[in-house]
C-alpha positions in Angstrom: -23.8 20.4 -23.0 -26.9 22.1 -21.7 -29.8 20.3 -20.2 -32.3 20.4 -17.3 -31.8 16.7 -16.8 -28.6 15.2 -15.4 -25.9 14.6 -17.9 -24.4 11.2 -18.4 -21.2 11.5 -20.4 -19.9 8.2 -21.9 -16.6 7.8 -23.6 -18.2 5.4 -26.1 -21.8 4.7 -27.3 -23.8 2.4 -25.1 -25.7 -0.7 -26.2 -29.1 0.4 -27.3 -30.8 -1.5 -24.5 -28.6 0.2 -21.9 -29.0 3.6 -23.4 -32.8 3.1 -23.4 -32.8 2.8 -19.6 -31.7 6.5 -19.4 -34.7 7.7 -21.3 -36.4 10.4 -19.2 -33.9 10.1 -16.4 -30.8 11.7 -18.0 -29.3 13.1 -21.1 -26.7 10.7 -22.7 -23.7 12.5 -24.3 -21.0 10.5 -26.1 -17.4 11.8 -26.3 -16.5 13.4 -29.6 -13.0 11.9 -29.4 -10.8 10.3 -26.7 -8.1 12.9 -26.4 -7.3 13.9 -22.8 -8.2 17.6 -23.4 -11.4 16.7 -25.1 -12.5 14.4 -22.3 -11.6 17.0 -19.7 -13.5 19.8 -21.6 -16.6 17.8 -22.4 -17.0 16.2 -19.0 -17.0 19.5 -17.2 -20.8 19.6 -17.2 -21.3 15.9 -16.5 -23.0 14.4 -13.5 -21.8 10.9 -14.3 -19.0 9.6 -16.5 -19.2 6.1 -18.0 -15.7 4.9 -18.7 -14.3 2.7 -21.6 -11.2 4.8 -22.2 -8.3 6.2 -20.1 -9.5 9.2 -18.2 -7.0 12.0 -17.5 -6.6 13.2 -13.9 -7.4 16.7 -15.1 -11.0 15.6 -15.8 -11.7 15.3 -12.0 -10.2 18.7 -11.2 -12.5 20.4 -13.8 -15.8 18.5 -13.4 -17.4 20.3 -10.4 -20.8 18.6 -10.8 -19.3 15.1 -11.2 -20.8 12.5 -8.8 -19.3 9.3 -10.1 -17.0 7.6 -12.7 -18.5 4.2 -13.5 -16.4 1.7 -15.4 -18.1 -0.1 -18.3 -16.6 -3.4 -17.2 -14.4 -4.5 -14.4 -10.8 -3.3 -14.8 -10.1 0.0 -13.0 -6.8 0.9 -14.7 -8.6 3.4 -17.0 -9.7 5.5 -14.0 -7.2 7.4 -11.9 -8.9 6.4 -8.7 -6.7 8.5 -6.4 -7.5 11.6 -8.4 -11.2 10.8 -8.3 -11.1 10.2 -4.6 -9.3 13.4 -3.9 -12.0 15.3 -5.9 -14.8 13.6 -3.9 -16.0 11.5 -6.8 -17.4 8.0 -6.4 -15.8 5.2 -8.5 -17.7 2.0 -9.3 -17.3 -0.9 -11.7 -19.4 -3.8 -13.1 -17.4 -6.9 -12.1 -17.9 -10.3 -13.7 -20.3 -9.3 -16.5 -17.9 -10.2 -19.3 -16.2 -13.1 -17.6 -18.0 -15.7 -19.7 -17.0 -13.9 -22.9 -13.3 -13.8 -21.9 -13.4 -17.4 -20.7 -14.8 -18.6 -24.0 -12.0 -16.6 -25.8 -9.4 -18.3 -23.7 -10.7 -21.8 -24.7 -10.9 -20.6 -28.3 -7.2 -19.6 -28.4 -6.1 -22.6 -26.4 -7.7 -24.9 -29.0 -6.1 -22.8 -31.8 -2.7 -23.1 -30.2 -3.1 -26.9 -29.5 -4.3 -27.7 -33.0 -1.7 -25.3 -34.7 -4.5 -23.5 -36.4 -2.5 -20.5 -37.6 0.2 -22.6 -39.3 -2.4 -25.0 -40.8 -4.6 -22.2 -42.2 -1.6 -20.2 -43.6 0.1 -23.2 -45.2 -3.1 -24.6 -46.7 -3.7 -21.2 -48.3 -0.2 -20.6 -49.5 1.6 -24.0 -49.9 -1.2 -26.4 -50.5 -3.2 -29.2 -49.0 -0.4 -31.5 -47.9 1.6 -28.7 -46.3 -1.3 -27.6 -44.2 -2.2 -31.2 -43.3 1.4 -32.0 -42.1 0.9 -29.8 -39.1 -1.7 -32.1 -37.7 1.0 -34.6 -36.6 2.0 -32.1 -33.9 -1.5 -31.1 -32.9 -2.7 -31.8 -29.4 -5.9 -32.3 -27.5 -6.9 -30.2 -24.4 -8.1 -33.2 -22.5 -5.5 -34.3 -19.9 -3.4 -31.2 -20.3 -2.8 -28.9 -17.3 -4.0 -25.3 -17.4 -2.6 -22.9 -14.8 -4.7 -19.8 -14.1 -3.1 -16.8 -12.3 -6.0 -14.9 -10.9 -9.1 -16.7 -9.6 -11.7 -14.0 -9.5 -14.9 -14.0 -11.7 -12.7 -14.5 -14.8 -10.5 -17.2 -13.5 -13.5 -19.1 -12.1 -15.3 -18.9 -15.4 -12.2 -20.2 -17.3 -11.8 -23.1 -14.8 -15.5 -24.0 -15.1 -15.2 -24.5 -18.9 -11.7 -26.0 -19.1 -12.1 -28.5 -16.3 -15.6 -30.1 -16.5 -15.9 -29.2 -20.2 -12.6 -30.3 -21.6 -11.2 -32.6 -19.0 -8.2 -30.4 -18.2 -6.4 -30.4 -14.9 -6.7 -26.9 -13.4 -4.2 -25.2 -11.2 -4.9 -21.8 -9.6 -2.7 -19.2 -8.0 -3.6 -15.9 -6.2 -2.1 -13.9 -3.5 -4.2 -15.7 -0.8 -4.5 -19.1 -2.6 -7.8 -19.7 -0.8 -11.5 -20.0 -1.6 -11.0 -21.7 -5.0 -13.9 -23.6 -6.6 -14.0 -27.3 -6.6 -11.6 -28.9 -9.0 -9.0 -26.1 -8.9 -5.8 -27.0 -7.1 -4.2 -24.0 -5.3 -0.5 -23.8 -5.9 2.3 -21.2 -5.5 2.9 -19.2 -8.7 6.3 -20.8 -9.5 4.9 -24.3 -9.1 2.0 -23.4 -11.4 4.5 -22.2 -14.0 6.5 -25.4 -13.8 3.5 -27.7 -14.0 1.3 -26.1 -16.6 1.0 -26.8 -20.3 -1.1 -23.6 -20.6 -0.5 -20.6 -18.4 -3.4 -18.1 -18.4 -3.0 -14.6 -17.0 -6.4 -13.6 -15.6 -5.4 -11.2 -12.8 -6.0 -7.5 -12.4 -3.1 -5.1 -13.0 -1.7 -3.9 -9.7 1.7 -2.9 -8.3 2.1 -6.6 -7.3 1.3 -8.0 -10.7 3.0 -5.4 -12.9 5.9 -7.1 -14.7 5.0 -10.4 -12.9 5.9 -12.6 -15.9 9.4 -11.8 -17.1 12.5 -13.8 -18.1 12.8 -15.7 -14.8 9.2 -16.8 -14.8 9.2 -17.7 -18.4 12.2 -19.9 -17.9 10.3 -21.8 -15.3 7.6 -22.8 -17.8 7.7 -26.1 -19.5 9.5 -26.1 -22.9 6.8 -25.9 -25.6 4.1 -24.7 -23.2 1.7 -21.8 -24.1 1.1 -18.4 -22.6 -2.4 -16.8 -22.8 -2.7 -13.2 -21.6 -6.2 -11.8 -21.1 -5.2 -9.7 -18.1 -3.3 -6.5 -19.0 -0.2 -6.1 -21.2 1.9 -4.7 -18.4 1.5 -7.9 -16.3 4.3 -9.3 -18.6 7.6 -8.0 -19.8 6.9 -8.1 -23.5 10.5 -8.2 -24.6 11.1 -11.3 -22.5 8.0 -12.9 -23.9 9.3 -12.2 -27.5 12.6 -13.7 -26.6 11.0 -16.9 -25.1 8.9 -17.3 -28.3 11.8 -16.7 -30.6 14.0 -19.2 -28.8 11.3 -21.9 -29.0 11.1 -22.2 -25.2 7.5 -21.1 -25.4 5.6 -23.2 -27.9 3.3 -20.3 -28.6 1.2 -17.5 -27.1 -2.2 -15.9 -27.4 -2.2 -12.2 -26.4 -5.2 -9.9 -26.3 -3.7 -7.1 -24.2 -0.5 -5.1 -24.7 1.7 -2.6 -22.9 0.9 0.0 -25.6 -2.5 0.0 -27.3 -3.1 0.1 -30.2 -0.2 -2.3 -30.8 2.5 -0.5 -32.8 2.7 -1.8 -36.4 6.5 -2.6 -36.0 6.1 -4.6 -32.8 8.0 -7.9 -32.9 4.9 -9.9 -32.1 3.7 -9.3 -35.6 6.7 -11.2 -37.0 6.2 -14.3 -35.0 4.3 -17.2 -36.5 3.5 -18.9 -33.2 1.5 -16.0 -31.7 -2.2 -15.4 -31.9 -2.9 -11.6 -31.6 -6.3 -10.0 -30.9 -6.9 -6.3 -30.3 -8.2 -6.3 -26.7 -11.5 -7.9 -27.6 -11.7 -11.0 -25.5 -14.5 -9.6 -23.4 -16.4 -8.0 -26.2 -19.5 -9.8 -27.6 -23.0 -8.6 -28.4 -24.1 -10.2 -25.1 -21.4 -8.9 -22.9 -21.7 -5.3 -24.3 -25.4 -5.4 -23.3 -24.6 -6.8 -19.8 -21.8 -4.2 -19.2 -23.9 -1.3 -20.5 -26.9 -2.2 -18.5 -24.8 -2.8 -15.4 -23.1 0.6 -15.8 -26.4 2.4 -16.4 -28.0 0.7 -13.4 -25.2 2.0 -11.2 -25.7 5.4 -12.8 -29.4 5.5 -12.0 -28.6 4.5 -8.3 -26.3 7.5 -7.9 -28.7 9.9 -9.6 -31.4 8.8 -7.1 -29.0 9.6 -4.2 -27.9 6.1 -3.4 -24.4 4.7 -3.4 -23.3 2.3 -6.1 -23.5 -1.4 -5.3 -19.9 -1.9 -6.6 -18.3 1.2 -5.0 -14.5 0.8 -5.1 -13.4 3.9 -3.1 -15.6 3.8 0.0 -13.3 6.2 1.8 -14.6 9.0 -0.4 -18.2 8.8 0.9 -18.1 11.4 3.6 -16.4 13.9 1.3 -18.8 13.1 -1.5 -21.8 13.7 0.7 -20.4 17.0 1.8 -20.1 18.1 -1.8 -23.8 17.5 -2.5 -25.5 18.5 0.7 
């Protein structure tokens, strides 16, 4: 990479409307592949990195010009924040911009689970009209059911806003503080939420406190026949325990968008279960959300290139070191 303009290195292509904002201000370079050594080598000349893939710690040791790593989205698990901070690099994200997309996905899969869509579609195609139609006798409505949401940030609030007023569901919420919830969301302890919910939605960030949070003990607390929806991170659950709860019939079904290992291995037990809806980590990806995330990341990029700090700076302790690097 050689340019007189600042170099913005993105792990993936940006939405055209986002990329257009960089015209005249910076040169946009997209990663040739996502291998750790490739990212480290190609980012060496970058001023800004826009992140949609896991960054290796080595990238921060080798990118001497690097001012900021900016997440194309909200979750920070793709960025080794400690390594970035140690190197004097700002880290920022774009929180909330895909909350509506993920929330709509949650309602979509909740309806599919309630109405037994997978079984109906499969049996209609392979066994005939009456076989598919028979599943309707066990179908349920969302109205009057209880949805428990673990995590009440931008995403949890967006889900509650659709599920409660839109579908007439009772909404329980649980966070570490259990405070500041929107109207219509009842704050409860996590165990109580698990016991009372027909649908348990995981919408929390991955952290040391939430890693492995839903395992055999927690699954056993859930109502027999209830549903688990994970749009957080795969590591929030113990996947082996989720498989066991589904195989035993204790869980009525699950909708899972995120996995401990991605891409999901072809021999994973989830693929053999008929009561699971699987999606490849796309709940937050729509035409609209990609534009919002891209524009948000580029706007933060342009702030940093002008000499300002990002609005959504997540490692403020780095600022003094960062300023010393670029005096």
